[in-house]
C-alpha positions as CSV (number, residue, x, y, z in Angstrom):
1,X,-9.1,18.9,-15.3
2,X,-5.0,19.4,-15.5
3,X,-2.6,16.1,-15.9
4,X,-1.3,17.0,-13.1
5,X,-4.9,17.3,-11.1
6,X,-5.9,13.7,-12.9
7,X,-3.2,11.7,-11.8
8,X,-3.0,12.9,-8.8
9,X,-7.0,12.3,-8.2
10,X,-6.2,8.4,-9.7
11,X,-3.9,7.7,-6.9
12,X,-5.8,9.2,-4.3
13,X,-9.2,6.7,-5.4
14,X,-6.6,4.3,-5.6
15,X,-5.9,4.9,-1.7
16,X,-9.3,5.7,-0.7
17,X,-10.2,2.2,-2.0
18,X,-6.8,0.6,-0.2
19,X,-8.8,2.5,3.0
20,X,-12.4,1.2,2.4
21,X,-10.5,-2.3,2.5
22,X,-9.0,-2.2,5.1
23,X,-12.0,-1.0,7.0
24,X,-13.8,-4.2,5.9
25,X,-10.7,-6.6,6.5
26,X,-10.5,-5.0,9.8
27,X,-14.7,-5.8,10.6
28,X,-14.4,-9.8,8.8
29,X,-11.5,-10.1,11.4
30,X,-14.1,-8.8,14.1
31,X,-16.8,-11.0,13.3
32,X,-14.8,-14.0,12.6
33,X,-12.8,-14.4,15.5
34,X,-13.3,-14.4,19.3
35,X,-13.2,-11.4,21.5
36,X,-9.6,-11.1,23.2
37,X,-6.8,-8.4,23.4
38,X,-4.8,-9.6,20.1
39,X,-7.9,-9.3,18.2
40,X,-8.5,-6.2,19.4
41,X,-4.7,-4.8,18.7
42,X,-5.0,-6.7,15.5
43,X,-8.1,-4.7,14.8
44,X,-6.8,-1.0,15.8
45,X,-4.1,-1.7,13.6
46,X,-6.2,-2.0,10.9
47,X,-8.4,1.0,11.6
48,X,-5.4,3.0,12.2
49,X,-3.7,2.5,8.8
50,X,-7.1,2.3,6.9
51,X,-7.7,5.7,8.7
52,X,-4.0,6.5,7.1
53,X,-4.9,6.0,4.1
54,X,-8.3,7.0,4.0
55,X,-6.8,10.6,5.4
56,X,-4.4,10.7,2.6
57,X,-6.9,10.3,0.0
58,X,-9.3,13.3,1.2
59,X,-5.8,14.9,1.2
60,X,-4.4,14.5,-2.4
61,X,-7.9,14.5,-3.5
62,X,-8.0,18.5,-2.4
63,X,-4.6,18.7,-3.6
64,X,-2.5,20.0,-0.3
65,X,1.0,19.1,0.2
66,X,0.7,17.1,3.3
67,X,-2.0,14.6,1.5
68,X,1.6,14.1,-1.2
69,X,3.9,13.4,1.5
70,X,0.9,10.3,3.4
71,X,0.3,9.2,0.1
72,X,4.0,9.0,-0.4
73,X,5.0,7.3,2.8
74,X,2.0,5.0,2.4
75,X,3.1,3.9,-1.5
76,X,6.9,3.6,0.0
77,X,5.7,1.2,2.6
78,X,4.0,-1.1,-0.1
79,X,6.9,-1.0,-2.6
80,X,8.5,-4.2,-1.5
81,X,8.0,-8.2,-1.8
82,X,10.4,-10.0,0.2
83,X,9.5,-14.1,0.8
84,X,13.0,-15.0,2.2
85,X,13.8,-17.7,4.5
86,X,14.7,-15.1,7.3
87,X,11.9,-13.2,6.7
88,X,8.6,-12.6,5.0
89,X,7.4,-8.9,4.6
90,X,4.0,-8.0,2.0
91,X,1.6,-4.9,2.6
92,X,-0.5,-3.7,-0.4
93,X,-4.4,-2.2,-0.5
94,X,-6.7,-2.0,-2.3
95,X,-4.2,-4.9,-3.8
96,X,-1.2,-5.9,-5.0
97,X,0.7,-6.8,-8.7
98,X,4.6,-7.1,-8.0
99,X,7.1,-8.6,-9.8
100,X,10.6,-9.7,-9.2
101,X,13.1,-12.6,-9.3
102,X,13.3,-15.7,-7.1
103,X,16.7,-16.4,-5.9
104,X,17.2,-19.2,-8.3
105,X,17.0,-16.1,-10.4
106,X,13.7,-17.0,-12.0
107,X,11.7,-14.0,-12.8
108,X,8.1,-14.3,-10.6
109,X,4.9,-12.7,-10.9
110,X,2.6,-12.0,-8.0
111,X,-1.0,-10.6,-7.8
112,X,-2.5,-10.3,-4.9
113,X,-6.0,-8.8,-5.2
114,X,-7.1,-8.2,-1.7
115,X,-5.9,-5.6,1.1
116,X,-3.0,-7.5,3.1
117,X,-0.7,-7.0,5.3
118,X,2.3,-9.3,6.6
119,X,5.6,-9.2,8.6
120,X,6.4,-12.9,9.2
121,X,10.0,-13.4,10.5
122,X,11.8,-16.5,10.3
123,X,9.5,-17.7,7.3
124,X,10.0,-20.7,5.4
125,X,8.4,-20.1,2.1
126,X,8.7,-22.8,-0.2
127,X,9.8,-20.2,-3.2
128,X,12.3,-17.3,-2.3
129,X,11.4,-14.4,-4.2
130,X,12.0,-10.6,-3.9
131,X,9.9,-8.1,-6.1
132,X,8.3,-4.8,-6.1
133,X,4.7,-3.7,-6.1
134,X,4.0,-2.5,-9.7
135,X,0.8,-0.7,-8.5
136,X,2.4,1.3,-5.5
137,X,5.4,2.2,-8.0
138,X,2.9,4.0,-10.1
139,X,1.3,5.7,-7.4
140,X,4.8,6.8,-6.4
141,X,5.2,8.0,-10.3
142,X,2.2,9.4,-10.5
143,X,2.9,11.3,-7.6
144,X,6.0,12.6,-9.0
145,X,4.5,14.2,-12.2
146,X,1.6,15.2,-10.2
147,X,4.3,17.9,-8.4
148,X,3.1,21.1,-8.7
149,X,5.3,23.4,-10.7
150,X,7.4,26.0,-9.9
151,X,6.7,29.4,-11.4
152,X,8.7,31.7,-11.6
153,X,12.0,32.6,-9.3
154,X,15.6,31.3,-9.3
């Protein structure tokens, strides 16, 4: 197996695990809450995002260009970890290992060992910080390294 194919398939496995994690999260949310329109919207959103991850995983595994593009979009959405006063944003699946800096300049590390999607306006965090999801960054790097090589021509 070529290095490019191995990298591509490693990202596909991470994304597949993320999609399965989101399906399990949707089921867990649906089972624990009382039926409501809001619950239906939350579960539907999780299901759509899970479907995007599973589709990207399958396409990337097979080597399709669409899989590479969808995978890149999904990984870019997971890059930032923002926990500030005006807004908090965190999206990770299947997990996140983030590194960044607090408002004071002190380094900060955070591990989220489950799928998570949080967008909170007017957040009031104990510690404001901005970071980068290192797993998403590694997946983006692997996608860049696994690009097909151009042969011949100018």
